KERO-946007 format. One line per field, with one value per atom (N, C-alpha, C): residue in three letters; atom name; x, y, z. Coordinates in nm, 2 decimals. Each point is the difference from the previous one (the first is absolute). Example, Ala and Ser with C-alpha at 12.3 -4.5 7.8 and 13.67 -1.06 7.14 Angstrom:
BEGIN
rest (ALA	ALA	ALA	SER	SER	SER)
atom (N	CA	C	N	CA	C)
xx (1.32	-0.09	0.09	-0.04	0.09	-0.08)
yy (-0.57	0.12	0.12	0.11	0.11	0.11)
zz (0.78	0.00	0.00	-0.07	0.00	0.08)
REM end
This chain:
BEGIN
rest (MET	MET	MET	GLY	GLY	GLY	MET	MET	MET	ALA	ALA	ALA	ALA	ALA	ALA	THR	THR	THR	PRO	PRO	PRO	ARG	ARG	ARG	LYS	LYS	LYS	ASP	ASP	ASP	LEU	LEU	LEU	LEU	LEU	LEU	ALA	ALA	ALA	LEU	LEU	LEU	ARG	ARG	ARG	GLU	GLU	GLU	LEU	LEU	LEU	LEU	LEU	LEU	GLU	GLU	GLU	THR	THR	THR	GLY	GLY	GLY	LYS	LYS	LYS	LEU	LEU	LEU	ALA	ALA	ALA	PRO	PRO	PRO	VAL	VAL	VAL	ILE	ILE	ILE	ASP	ASP	ASP	LYS	LYS	LYS	THR	THR	THR	TYR	TYR	TYR	PRO	PRO	PRO	LEU	LEU	LEU	GLY	GLY	GLY	GLU	GLU	GLU	THR	THR	THR	ALA	ALA	ALA	ARG	ARG	ARG	ALA	ALA	ALA	ILE	ILE	ILE	ARG	ARG	ARG	HIS	HIS	HIS	LEU	LEU	LEU	MET	MET	MET	ASN	ASN	ASN	GLU	GLU	GLU	HIS	HIS	HIS	ALA	ALA	ALA	ARG	ARG	ARG	GLY	GLY	GLY	LYS	LYS	LYS	VAL	VAL	VAL	VAL	VAL	VAL	ILE	ILE	ILE	THR	THR	THR	ALA	ALA	ALA	GLY	GLY	GLY)
atom (N	CA	C	N	CA	C	N	CA	C	N	CA	C	N	CA	C	N	CA	C	N	CA	C	N	CA	C	N	CA	C	N	CA	C	N	CA	C	N	CA	C	N	CA	C	N	CA	C	N	CA	C	N	CA	C	N	CA	C	N	CA	C	N	CA	C	N	CA	C	N	CA	C	N	CA	C	N	CA	C	N	CA	C	N	CA	C	N	CA	C	N	CA	C	N	CA	C	N	CA	C	N	CA	C	N	CA	C	N	CA	C	N	CA	C	N	CA	C	N	CA	C	N	CA	C	N	CA	C	N	CA	C	N	CA	C	N	CA	C	N	CA	C	N	CA	C	N	CA	C	N	CA	C	N	CA	C	N	CA	C	N	CA	C	N	CA	C	N	CA	C	N	CA	C	N	CA	C	N	CA	C	N	CA	C	N	CA	C	N	CA	C	N	CA	C	N	CA	C)
xx (-3.71	0.01	-0.01	-0.07	-0.01	0.05	0.01	0.05	-0.12	-0.01	-0.10	0.04	-0.09	0.03	-0.03	0.10	-0.02	-0.01	-0.11	-0.02	0.13	0.03	0.11	0.00	-0.12	-0.01	0.04	-0.03	0.03	0.15	0.07	0.14	0.07	-0.05	0.06	-0.01	-0.12	-0.02	0.10	0.02	0.09	0.14	0.04	0.13	0.03	-0.10	0.02	0.01	-0.07	0.01	0.14	0.05	0.14	0.10	-0.01	0.10	0.01	-0.12	0.00	0.03	0.02	0.03	-0.12	-0.12	-0.12	-0.04	0.06	-0.02	0.14	0.03	0.12	-0.02	0.06	-0.01	0.06	-0.05	0.06	0.06	0.13	0.08	0.03	-0.05	0.02	0.15	0.04	0.13	0.04	0.13	0.05	0.08	0.00	0.08	0.06	0.13	0.06	-0.08	0.02	-0.07	0.03	0.11	0.04	-0.07	-0.07	-0.07	-0.15	-0.05	-0.14	-0.08	0.04	-0.08	-0.01	0.11	-0.01	-0.09	-0.01	-0.09	-0.14	-0.03	-0.14	-0.04	0.10	-0.03	-0.03	0.07	-0.02	-0.14	-0.05	-0.13	-0.11	0.03	-0.10	0.00	0.11	0.01	0.01	0.06	0.03	-0.09	-0.10	-0.10	0.06	0.06	0.07	-0.09	0.05	-0.08	0.01	0.08	0.01	0.04	0.05	0.04	0.13	0.02	0.12	0.06	0.12	0.06	0.12	0.00	0.10	0.09	0.13	0.10	0.08	0.05	0.08	0.14	0.04	0.14	0.04)
yy (-0.25	0.09	-0.07	0.06	-0.06	0.10	-0.06	0.09	0.02	0.12	0.03	-0.06	-0.05	-0.05	0.11	0.04	0.10	-0.06	0.03	-0.05	0.02	-0.10	0.01	0.12	0.03	0.12	0.13	0.01	0.12	0.00	-0.11	0.00	0.03	-0.05	0.04	0.15	0.05	0.15	0.08	-0.05	0.07	-0.01	-0.12	-0.01	0.09	0.02	0.09	0.14	0.04	0.14	0.02	-0.10	0.01	0.01	-0.09	-0.01	0.12	0.07	0.12	0.13	-0.02	0.12	0.09	-0.05	0.07	-0.01	-0.10	-0.02	-0.03	0.06	-0.02	-0.02	-0.09	-0.02	0.12	0.04	0.11	-0.07	0.02	-0.06	0.12	-0.01	0.10	-0.01	-0.12	-0.02	-0.14	-0.03	-0.13	-0.03	-0.12	-0.03	-0.14	-0.02	-0.13	-0.10	-0.13	-0.10	0.02	0.03	0.02	0.11	0.09	0.11	-0.01	-0.12	-0.03	0.07	-0.01	0.06	0.15	0.06	0.15	0.03	-0.09	0.02	-0.01	-0.09	-0.02	0.13	0.05	0.12	0.11	0.01	0.11	-0.01	-0.12	-0.03	0.05	-0.04	0.02	0.15	0.06	0.14	0.11	-0.02	0.11	0.01	-0.08	0.00	0.01	-0.11	-0.01	0.04	0.07	0.05	-0.10	-0.11	-0.10	-0.13	-0.09	-0.13	0.01	-0.08	-0.01	-0.13	0.00	-0.12	-0.05	-0.13	-0.07	-0.07	0.04	-0.06	-0.11	-0.10	-0.11	0.05	0.11	0.04	0.09)
zz (0.04	-0.10	-0.14	-0.09	-0.13	-0.10	-0.12	-0.11	-0.10	-0.05	-0.10	-0.14	-0.07	-0.13	-0.11	-0.07	-0.10	-0.14	-0.07	-0.14	-0.09	-0.08	-0.08	-0.10	-0.05	-0.09	0.07	0.13	0.08	0.02	0.02	0.02	-0.13	-0.11	-0.13	-0.03	0.03	-0.02	0.09	0.12	0.09	-0.05	-0.05	-0.05	-0.12	-0.09	-0.11	0.05	0.09	0.06	0.06	0.07	0.06	-0.11	-0.10	-0.11	-0.08	-0.02	-0.09	0.08	0.13	0.08	0.04	-0.03	0.03	0.15	0.07	0.14	0.06	0.11	0.07	0.15	0.06	0.15	0.07	0.11	0.08	0.12	0.01	0.11	0.10	0.12	0.10	0.05	0.04	0.06	-0.01	0.00	0.00	0.12	0.05	0.12	-0.02	0.05	-0.01	0.09	-0.02	0.07	0.15	0.04	0.14	0.07	-0.07	0.05	-0.02	0.00	-0.02	0.11	0.12	0.11	-0.02	-0.04	-0.03	-0.12	-0.10	-0.11	0.05	0.09	0.05	0.08	0.08	0.08	-0.10	-0.11	-0.10	-0.05	-0.03	-0.05	0.10	0.13	0.10	0.05	0.01	0.06	-0.10	-0.12	-0.08	-0.13	0.00	-0.11	-0.14	-0.04	-0.13	-0.11	-0.10	-0.11	-0.12	0.01	-0.10	0.07	-0.08	0.06	0.07	0.11	0.07	-0.04	-0.05	-0.06	0.10	0.02	0.08	-0.11	0.01	-0.10	0.07	-0.08	0.05	0.03	-0.06	0.01	0.12)
REM end
């Protein structure tokens, strides 16, 4: 697996959109680290409408 290289100017434009509130991430659901398997099942079976976040707490 590789990582895509995003041009710096694109990242700066994205940052500006986030900081000004013109763009906001959509979080479908959060899970604690201990429920990672459940989070993956949610992604695979429930068709998340946004990001699924794993928290350290």
